[in-house]
N, C-alpha and C positions, 0 to 999 in steps of 0.2 A: 716155651717161650725162648728161652736161649739158645735151643736146638732149632727152632725156626729162624731167630735172628739172625744166626751164625751161618744160615746160606747166603753167599755172595749175595745172589739176586735180590732177597729179603734184604739185607743190611742195607745194599745199595739203593733199594728203595724207600727203605727208613729215611737214609740221609736226604733223600730228593721230597721226601714229605716234610722235612723241618724248614725247606722252602718255601714248600707250598702254604705252610702255616705262617710262616712269618709275612708273605705276601697279602695273605688275609687276616693278619693281626691277630690270629691266633696264637699270641705269646705263650700262654700258661702252656697250651700243648706242645710249641714248640720246645720248650724248656724241658718239660716231661719227658720227652724224646730222647732229647739231647742226655739227658741223665741216666737215660735205659741202654743207650748204645753205645755209649762213650767208653765204659769198659772194654766192650767188644770191639772197638776200632784200635783200641790205646793194646790189644792184644795182638792184633796185624799190623800196626805200625805204617808208615808209607802213607800212600795215595790214602787208604783209609782214615787216616787221622788229620791228614791234610785237609780234606773236604768238610769232613764232623767241624773241625776247630774253625773254618772258615764260617760257618753257619753258627755255630755256638758263640762263637765273638759277637756276632750280629745281635742274637738275643739278649746277650749281656749288654750290649749297649741298648736293648729297646727299653731292658728293664734296668736302666741309669746305674748299673753295677760297672762303674768304669773302669776303676782300677782293676777288677777280674777280667773286664775284655783286654786291658793294655797286655796283662799275663800272658792270656791265652794268645793274642795277636803275635806276642814275643817269641813264642813258641811256634808258633805257625809260621814264622819268617824262618825258622831254623831249617824247616822242614822244605825250603825251596831249594832245588839243586842246580839252579841258575844265576849264573851274574847279571847284573843291568846289563850290561853289551850285548845279552843272549837273548835275553826275556824283558827288553823293554816295556812291553805292554802289561806284563804280568807286574813289573816293577813301577809301574805308573799306577796302578791300581792299589799296591800294597802302600806306597808313601800316601794315597789320597788316604787310604782309610786310616793311617796312623795320624794323618792331619788332622782328621773327626775326632778320634779318642782325643787325642791333646788337647782338641778344642774343647768337647765334653769335660777335660778334667780342668778348664780353665787355665790351661798353660798355652796361649795363644803364640808364645813367641817361638816355642816348641811345633806349634802347629803349624806356623807361617815357615818354619824351614821345611817342614816337611812338604807343604804344597807348593814351593819353589823347585823342590824337587823333581816332581812332578814336571815343572817346564823343563828342567834340564835335563832330564833323562829323555825327554822327547827332542829337542833342541840337538842333544848328541848323536840323536840316529834322524837328523834330517827332518825333524817333524815340527809342526808349527803348533803352537798353545792352544789349547781346547777349550771350548764355553765355559767346560766344568773348573778350567784353571781361572779362568774369570771371575767365576762366581764363588770360589772358594777363596782368591785374593781379596774379592770385595769382602765378604762378611769378615773375613779375619783382621783385615786394617780398620774398618767399622768396631770390631770388639778392640783391638789395640789402640784407636783412637780415645774411647771412652777410658779406656783401662788408664790412659798416660794424660787424661784430663785435656783431649785436644780434640773437641765437638765440631770443631771446622770441617777436619778430616774426613767427616761422615761424606760431605759432599764428594771427594775423591772416592770413597768406596762406591758410594752411589752410581757414580760414570762407570766404575768396571764391572758392577751388578749390569747394569742397562747395555752395556757392550756385550756382556755374555749375551744375555737375553735377544739382541740381533744377531747373534750369530747361531745362538739354540734355533732360532725361528726360522733359520735358512738350512741349519744342517737336520732339524731333527723335528719338521712341521706337523711330524704326528703325536710328538712326544707332549703330550699335553698335561699331565702329572708334573714333570719337571720342570714345566712352563710355569706353573703353579707355583712350586716351591720357591722358583727365580724370581718371580713377581711378589711373594710374600716377604722376601729378603728385601728386595727394592723398598716395599712401603715400611717394612721397620726403620730403613734408614732415612726415608724421608719423616717418618714421625719422630724417630729420636731426635731429629737435625731440627726438628720445631720446638720441639721440648729445651733447647739450649737457646732458642733466639728470645732476647728482650722485647721486641717489637712485636708486639699482637700480629698486626698485618703480615709481617714476615712468616710467623710462626703459623698462622692459618693458611698461606700460602704451600706450605710445607706438609701441613694435614691435608689438604685436599689432593696433592700429588700423593698420599699414602692410602688414600680412600681410594682414589681412582685405581692405584694398583692392586691394593687388596680386595677390591671390588670386581676386578676382572677374573682376580685367580677363585676368588669365592663361587662366581656364576660357573666357571670351569667345574670345579671341585663337586658343585650339585649337580652337573650334567652328569659326569662320570663316575664319581662314588656315591653321592647322594649325602645325607643329611648326618649319617650315624658314626661313618669312620674318622680314627681320629685325624686325620689329614684337613679332613673339612673343620673337624671342630678348632685344630687349633687357627685355621685363617680365620672361623667365626671369632675368634677373640681378639683378633689382631684389626679386623674391619670393625668390630665392636668399639675396641680401645680409641679408631681414629675418629668416629663418629661420636665418642664422648668428647672428647678433646675439643670437637667441633659444638658441642654441647648440643648434639642431635640425639638427644637421648632417648627420642620414641624408636627411631634405627637402630642403635646400641642395645635396647632392652631386649628384642625377641632374639637378638646375634649371642647375647652374654648367658641367656638360659638356655639355648642353644648348645653353646659350648659347655655348660654346667651337663647338660643332659650327657652328652658324649665324653667326657670326663670321668663321671660317676658311673659308667657302663663298661667301659673297657678293661681288657685284660690287662694293659700299664699302668693303672689309676696309680694317681699320685696325690698322697694326702694333702701335701702342701699347695699343688694345683686348683684340689676340689677347697681348700680354702681361700685362696686368692680369689678365684672364680665368684663365689658367697658374697667375697666383699665386694667384686664388680657388681654383680646383681643388685646388692642392696644399696649400694652408691648411688647408681643409676637409678634405681625405681624413687630411692629418696629425692633424687633430682628432680623427676619427671612427677612426682608428688603423687607417685602409683603406689600407695602400700598394697590396695588391694591384690595387686597383680602379682605380689611375691608369693601367692597361693600356687603358683605355677611352678614353684619350685621343687615342692613337695614331694613328688613322686621321684625326683633324682637324688634329693636328700636321701631318701629310704634306699636306694639302690645304692648310694656310694656308701653309707654306712655299713650295710650289708656287705659289699663289695672288701672294703678294708677289714671288716671282721673275720670274713673266710681267709686273708691273706694273713690274719693275727697282727695286723699293724697297730691295733688297739693296744695290746702288750707289747709288741717290740719298741713304739714310740708312743708311752702311755702319756707322756705330758703335750705332746702335739694332737694327739687325740684327744685329751681333754679340751684344748684351745680351739679344736675344731667344733665340739659340742659348745660350748661358749659360744660361739661365732653363729650357731645355726639358734640357740636361745634367742641370741637378740636378734635374729632375723623374724624369729614369730612373734617377737613383743611390737617389732613395728610396723607387722601385720596386720595383729588385732592385738589390743590389750587382754581378749576374752583368753588368750594363750598363755597366762600367765603360770598356770598350772603346770602347762607342758613345759615352758620354760625353766621352772621351779625343779621339774625332774629331770630335767637335762642337765642344769647347773648340779645337781647334787650326784648325779652319775659322773660328772665330769670331775669332781672332786674325790669320787671313789679312784678314778684313774690315775689321780695324782698322786694318792696314797700308795697306790702299784706301784708309781713311779719311784717315789723315795723309799720303798722296799728292797726295788730291785730291777736294776735297768731294761732287761730283757727277762722275758717268761721262758723258761727253760724248755717249754714244748718246741719252740722254734729250734732249738739247736738238735732236738731228737727227731724231730719230722721231717727233716730235710735228706734225701736219698743220697746217700755216701757218692760223691764222683770219685771213681777210680777205683771203686769197691768189686768183690768178687762177683762177676755174673752170676754163678751157678748157686741157685739156692731154690728153695724148696716151694712146692706150690701157696703154704702156707705165708711163708715169707714174702712172698711174691705179694699176696693178696694184703697180707700189711703193709708194704710198701705204697700199693697203691692208695688204700684208705687215709695212711697218714702222709701222703703228699701235700706239700702247702706252698704253692707257688709264691715268689716275692721278688720285690723291684726295691733299686735302692733311692735315696734320695726322699725320702717319705718326711724327714725331719721339718720341724719349723723353727724358728729362732725362737726359743719359748724362754721365759725368766720364769720361773716354776712358784719362787716366791712371792713376785708381785702377780702370777696368775690367781692364784690361790688366794690372795687378799682382794684381788678385783671381785672374784666370784663369790666369796663370802660376803662383801660390801653387795653385790647385786642382790644374792638371797635374802639379806637382811631387808632390804628396800623392797622386793617381791613381797615380803611374808608380813611388811609391815604397816600395806593397806589391803583391805577386802574389795570381793569383786563388787560395782554399784549396781543397786536394785535395777531391775527392769524398767525402764520409764517410758511414758506415753511419747508419743510424736510429739516434739515442739518441746516437752519438758527439758527442765534442767536439772541436774543433780547436785546441789551446793556442795556436797560433802568430796565431793569427786571429780567434778567435772575439770578442776586445771591442777590438781594434785596428781593424778594418773598420768598424764603426758610426761609430768615432769620425772618422775620413777620410771616411766617407761627410756626417755632421753638419756636418764644417766646409767640405765642399764646396758644401752647402746654404748654410750663412749667410754664406760670402764672395759668393755670387751675388748676393744682399740687397742689398749694401753699397753696390755702385757705380751701381746703377740706381734708377730711380723713376719708377712708373708707377699710382702710387695714382688712385682716383679723384678728381677734384673734385666735391662734392656737387653735385648736379641737372644733372650733365653726363653721364649715362649715357643717358637716355632722349634719342631723337634728335628734337626738336622741329620738325627740319629739316622732316621727311615732313610736317607739316600747311601747308607753303607753297601759298597758294594762287594758281591759275592764274586769271584772268582770262579771259572767254569773249569 
């Protein structure tokens, strides 16, 4: 395999294949291939390493491993053999990518510095600011306005993004995907601006703007990507959130469920995102008075748990995984009290994960299983097979804000309550069971309420739509 990959044409094709995987959201395959060819490209250096690092940085960004991405991209920058005056177009892209990395690290001041560099390097070469600049500056000002407690500045940010949209429609009329992303950003600004208004009518006006923007984006995503792609899933969640703000629960229900299905099945699944979407699904179904509709979550939840376990996130983030199981148990109880035994089983399993977490924070297999980046590429067939079998993809930002002590106490309290009553006898239509008719709903309600107290996975504004998808590769 090493000899075959070592041929110029094959190695070049392998690097190009990483880009193909990225475009098709095959992040695990892209990561695995990068790890395999990284030593070969480092041996050669020069353009080979330059091109690989460009793709590898993007893989790390999509995996939410942002600090690793920053380190890689700094190395990438050292390989550029030109000055900004000699290759301004290249530096325009590099500055933008640095801006996105720092945005992901929540260093918005540093991000703004790099986005302004994009404008400056173009002006120095007699080129006007791009629609991309309007968009990046608008998003960054939106984040800074919230960070600095000046929600009114969101209106300026929205104006910048809308101006970028006008420029984009004129300059790139066929680029539907990018337009969808910009519409999402504008919709987020409008929705969050409404959140900070004290007048309900004014808030609703902003929410209606958000619905209009997200709906346009969603309709186009469905036409060009379909319902299963991550970009569509993120848009579903944003549009559902806007509908939910306007108390249009029936419109929000299917979209939250769709977003949950996408999150649970994708390569770049995040435990925290799955938990957040479960909360949203549960809340909107309760608001709509539709507990039976929660049955539609079953397949997505099973796929999500299997996906997380395959990545060993249940071991590396045991406390967060335990909190997720508690949320699922609470959802089961809201759906039907007949799910009591299943809820008890999940809570018992969750407590076992908390015990694992208290003994050791990280499962040692996680350290053993990852291919060593930069390791010698020369290995025998047996070693190569072992590496293939031990490969475990991973992504960052899987943890939730979990108070392990409070979580344990809440789950133990839930278990005591659930074990304290027996299932009601089958009763004929129209008959009442005096011993359980009122007691069981109280138990179920208490079980759900205690599940919320010990964990936090509420979204931070402007953190739902994944701007990493726009990370630009240099040809």
